[in-house]
Backbone as CSV, one residue per row, in Angstrom:
resi,resn,N_x,N_y,N_z,CA_x,CA_y,CA_z,C_x,C_y,C_z
1,MET,4.976,-37.560,-9.499,4.987,-36.157,-9.161,3.555,-35.653,-9.080
2,LYS,3.238,-34.962,-8.002,1.889,-34.441,-7.817,1.703,-33.186,-8.664
3,SER,0.499,-33.030,-9.188,0.214,-31.807,-9.931,-0.211,-30.709,-8.943
4,ILE,0.120,-29.484,-9.273,-0.185,-28.346,-8.407,-1.575,-27.827,-8.768
5,PRO,-2.470,-27.715,-7.778,-3.814,-27.208,-8.052,-3.770,-25.782,-8.611
6,LYS,-4.718,-25.471,-9.470,-4.765,-24.143,-10.084,-4.934,-23.035,-9.052
7,ALA,-5.666,-23.292,-7.982,-5.864,-22.271,-6.946,-4.539,-21.903,-6.292
8,VAL,-3.690,-22.887,-6.051,-2.382,-22.627,-5.444,-1.507,-21.838,-6.417
9,LEU,-1.536,-22.221,-7.687,-0.773,-21.476,-8.686,-1.246,-20.029,-8.774
10,SER,-2.540,-19.830,-8.653,-3.100,-18.478,-8.688,-2.613,-17.658,-7.501
11,ILE,-2.591,-18.280,-6.320,-2.121,-17.586,-5.113,-0.654,-17.222,-5.262
12,ILE,0.142,-18.153,-5.747,1.571,-17.896,-5.920,1.788,-16.763,-6.915
13,ALA,1.060,-16.795,-8.022,1.199,-15.742,-9.020,0.814,-14.379,-8.456
14,THR,-0.257,-14.347,-7.681,-0.699,-13.102,-7.062,0.354,-12.569,-6.103
15,LEU,0.916,-13.429,-5.293,1.952,-13.015,-4.349,3.182,-12.480,-5.074
16,LEU,3.583,-13.150,-6.139,4.760,-12.695,-6.872,4.521,-11.364,-7.574
17,VAL,3.341,-11.189,-8.128,3.015,-9.916,-8.768,2.979,-8.810,-7.733
18,ALA,2.358,-9.063,-6.598,2.296,-8.059,-5.538,3.685,-7.738,-5.018
19,ALA,4.562,-8.707,-4.963,5.923,-8.478,-4.480,6.695,-7.578,-5.434
20,GLY,6.394,-7.660,-6.704,7.118,-6.857,-7.681,6.576,-5.460,-7.861
21,CYS,5.431,-5.149,-7.311,4.806,-3.846,-7.505,5.033,-2.962,-6.287
22,SER,6.217,-2.416,-6.186,6.462,-1.524,-5.055,6.818,-0.151,-5.578
23,SER,6.443,0.845,-4.814,6.693,2.223,-5.193,7.787,2.789,-4.303
24,ALA,8.733,3.481,-4.916,9.832,4.067,-4.151,9.748,5.592,-4.189
25,ALA,8.562,6.130,-4.368,8.394,7.573,-4.463,8.648,8.225,-3.109
26,SER,9.380,9.339,-3.141,9.651,10.061,-1.899,8.610,11.158,-1.713
27,ILE,8.519,11.646,-0.490,7.532,12.675,-0.168,8.210,14.032,-0.204
28,ASP,7.655,14.941,-0.983,8.189,16.294,-1.094,7.121,17.257,-0.591
29,PRO,7.205,17.670,0.695,6.166,18.529,1.263,6.010,19.869,0.541
30,SER,7.061,20.354,-0.108,6.971,21.653,-0.771,5.994,21.637,-1.938
31,LYS,5.799,20.483,-2.550,4.853,20.437,-3.674,3.419,20.652,-3.191
32,TYR,3.141,20.293,-1.934,1.792,20.473,-1.408,1.521,21.946,-1.071
33,ASP,2.567,22.715,-0.791,2.384,24.139,-0.499,1.909,24.905,-1.730
34,LYS,2.177,24.375,-2.902,1.797,25.039,-4.155,0.389,24.673,-4.611
35,MET,-0.240,23.723,-3.928,-1.555,23.248,-4.342,-2.669,24.093,-3.721
36,SER,-3.792,24.160,-4.428,-4.962,24.863,-3.894,-5.644,23.975,-2.857
37,CYS,-6.583,24.565,-2.129,-7.309,23.798,-1.103,-8.077,22.632,-1.727
38,ALA,-8.682,22.859,-2.879,-9.423,21.784,-3.551,-8.482,20.665,-3.977
39,GLU,-7.312,21.022,-4.468,-6.343,20.011,-4.872,-5.831,19.229,-3.658
40,LEU,-5.616,19.932,-2.554,-5.183,19.261,-1.333,-6.252,18.287,-0.826
41,ASN,-7.503,18.727,-0.877,-8.605,17.851,-0.452,-8.670,16.607,-1.332
42,SER,-8.499,16.800,-2.624,-8.523,15.676,-3.556,-7.348,14.733,-3.292
43,ALA,-6.167,15.297,-3.094,-4.979,14.479,-2.821,-5.145,13.710,-1.512
44,LEU,-5.752,14.342,-0.530,-5.985,13.686,0.755,-6.941,12.502,0.590
45,GLY,-7.986,12.699,-0.192,-8.943,11.616,-0.454,-8.306,10.465,-1.214
46,GLU,-7.488,10.791,-2.215,-6.815,9.746,-2.988,-5.843,8.962,-2.110
47,THR,-5.134,9.677,-1.244,-4.181,9.011,-0.354,-4.910,8.096,0.623
48,ALA,-6.024,8.554,1.170,-6.806,7.723,2.088,-7.321,6.467,1.375
49,THR,-7.745,6.621,0.131,-8.204,5.475,-0.657,-7.064,4.493,-0.884
50,ASP,-5.872,5.012,-1.202,-4.714,4.148,-1.418,-4.331,3.401,-0.140
51,ILE,-4.410,4.085,1.000,-4.102,3.429,2.273,-5.077,2.278,2.508
52,SER,-6.351,2.528,2.296,-7.360,1.481,2.490,-7.132,0.308,1.546
53,ARG,-6.869,0.622,0.296,-6.654,-0.421,-0.714,-5.457,-1.297,-0.324
54,ASN,-4.364,-0.656,0.101,-3.176,-1.415,0.476,-3.380,-2.205,1.764
55,ALA,-4.147,-1.658,2.696,-4.427,-2.384,3.942,-5.258,-3.629,3.653
56,ILE,-6.208,-3.514,2.746,-7.024,-4.671,2.360,-6.147,-5.713,1.683
57,SER,-5.273,-5.268,0.799,-4.368,-6.181,0.107,-3.442,-6.880,1.098
58,ARG,-2.902,-6.116,2.048,-2.024,-6.707,3.065,-2.783,-7.749,3.883
59,GLY,-4.025,-7.454,4.230,-4.826,-8.411,4.993,-5.087,-9.686,4.217
60,LYS,-5.353,-9.557,2.932,-5.584,-10.746,2.112,-4.326,-11.600,2.033
61,VAL,-3.185,-10.939,1.862,-1.927,-11.676,1.793,-1.639,-12.353,3.127
62,ALA,-1.806,-11.610,4.217,-1.507,-12.159,5.540,-2.421,-13.329,5.891
63,ASN,-3.626,-13.331,5.377,-4.579,-14.397,5.689,-4.577,-15.534,4.669
64,THR,-3.680,-15.462,3.691,-3.585,-16.515,2.689,-3.019,-17.775,3.324
65,SER,-3.651,-18.882,3.053,-3.186,-20.163,3.574,-2.214,-20.758,2.568
66,VAL,-0.958,-20.853,2.969,0.073,-21.402,2.094,0.261,-22.877,2.443
67,PRO,0.191,-23.745,1.445,0.371,-25.171,1.717,1.766,-25.449,2.291
68,THR,1.838,-26.407,3.195,3.117,-26.715,3.837,4.137,-27.281,2.866
69,TRP,3.678,-27.906,1.790,4.604,-28.496,0.829,5.225,-27.446,-0.092
70,LEU,4.718,-26.226,-0.067,5.249,-25.165,-0.922,6.427,-24.501,-0.213
71,LEU,7.612,-24.914,-0.574,8.813,-24.426,0.095,8.991,-22.930,-0.129
72,GLY,9.204,-22.197,0.949,9.417,-20.758,0.867,8.141,-19.953,0.752
73,GLY,7.017,-20.602,0.756,5.739,-19.904,0.594,5.458,-18.931,1.722
74,GLU,5.711,-19.354,2.950,5.484,-18.479,4.108,6.427,-17.279,4.067
75,ARG,7.643,-17.512,3.619,8.623,-16.429,3.530,8.180,-15.383,2.497
76,VAL,7.689,-15.849,1.373,7.186,-14.931,0.342,5.985,-14.165,0.875
77,LYS,5.094,-14.873,1.549,3.901,-14.234,2.115,4.299,-13.142,3.098
78,THR,5.259,-13.431,3.961,5.725,-12.446,4.942,6.389,-11.259,4.248
79,ALA,7.191,-11.526,3.228,7.873,-10.449,2.507,6.870,-9.522,1.820
80,VAL,5.856,-10.113,1.227,4.836,-9.298,0.552,4.056,-8.470,1.575
81,ALA,3.696,-9.065,2.694,2.967,-8.332,3.740,3.823,-7.199,4.291
82,ASN,5.117,-7.450,4.483,6.011,-6.394,4.966,6.151,-5.262,3.952
83,ARG,6.181,-5.609,2.682,6.270,-4.593,1.633,5.000,-3.736,1.617
84,GLU,3.856,-4.367,1.803,2.597,-3.628,1.872,2.582,-2.707,3.095
85,THR,3.111,-3.186,4.218,3.180,-2.367,5.422,4.052,-1.136,5.181
86,ALA,5.188,-1.327,4.537,6.081,-0.196,4.224,5.386,0.797,3.293
87,ARG,4.639,0.294,2.326,3.913,1.171,1.398,2.854,1.971,2.151
88,ILE,2.160,1.334,3.081,1.144,2.024,3.883,1.793,3.117,4.724
89,GLU,2.948,2.821,5.297,3.648,3.828,6.103,4.058,5.031,5.262
90,ARG,4.513,4.805,4.030,4.854,5.920,3.132,3.612,6.745,2.798
91,LEU,2.504,6.056,2.555,1.261,6.771,2.257,0.788,7.585,3.463
92,GLN,0.969,7.054,4.659,0.586,7.800,5.858,1.460,9.039,6.037
93,GLN,2.744,8.941,5.688,3.615,10.112,5.741,3.153,11.169,4.744
94,ARG,2.775,10.715,3.550,2.260,11.640,2.543,0.987,12.306,3.052
95,GLN,0.115,11.508,3.671,-1.134,12.035,4.197,-0.859,13.099,5.269
96,GLN,0.102,12.856,6.127,0.448,13.833,7.166,0.982,15.121,6.548
97,ALA,1.764,15.017,5.474,2.282,16.205,4.793,1.138,17.002,4.168
98,ILE,0.167,16.309,3.610,-0.986,16.988,3.001,-1.818,17.679,4.071
99,VAL,-2.045,17.001,5.187,-2.825,17.595,6.280,-2.121,18.845,6.807
100,ALA,-0.798,18.783,6.949,-0.040,19.942,7.426,-0.155,21.107,6.439
101,ALA,-0.066,20.818,5.151,-0.204,21.867,4.141,-1.619,22.448,4.160
102,ARG,-2.613,21.614,4.373,-3.992,22.104,4.471,-4.156,23.035,5.645
103,LYS,-3.559,22.687,6.775,-3.676,23.545,7.963,-3.004,24.899,7.730
104,ARG,-1.897,24.904,7.009,-1.186,26.168,6.724,-1.922,27.016,5.698
105,ASN,-2.475,26.385,4.669,-2.976,27.129,3.510,-4.480,27.297,3.440
106,CYS,-5.217,26.483,4.147,-6.669,26.495,4.026,-7.290,26.791,5.401
107,PRO,-7.698,28.028,5.638,-8.224,28.386,6.958,-9.480,27.603,7.342
108,SER,-10.261,27.180,6.388,-11.515,26.483,6.717,-11.282,25.024,7.114
109,SER,-10.068,24.484,6.896,-9.813,23.072,7.212,-9.375,22.852,8.640
110,GLN,-9.229,23.904,9.421,-8.773,23.766,10.790,-9.923,23.511,11.643
């Protein structure tokens, strides 16, 4: 029986951890109407940072080289990348809700 290299085990562990870390938070646009302009600006910046962070993570997962002998490895890689894509789409929806609230509530942001 061949031993599994530590680098491969590390990649597998990373993929499994990333697969288990998903957020199911829904977007409630009414909460943004109650925020001040400074809070909206801060939320917009945090959301943009989260989008970037998740896009980088998705790129790393998508570019991971899975050994051919690792059964199901490509499937896990694809599932994790798809989960990251869904998370990015949710963050973009949140970002759009924040931008809309900024346009309504903050005259200087237009």
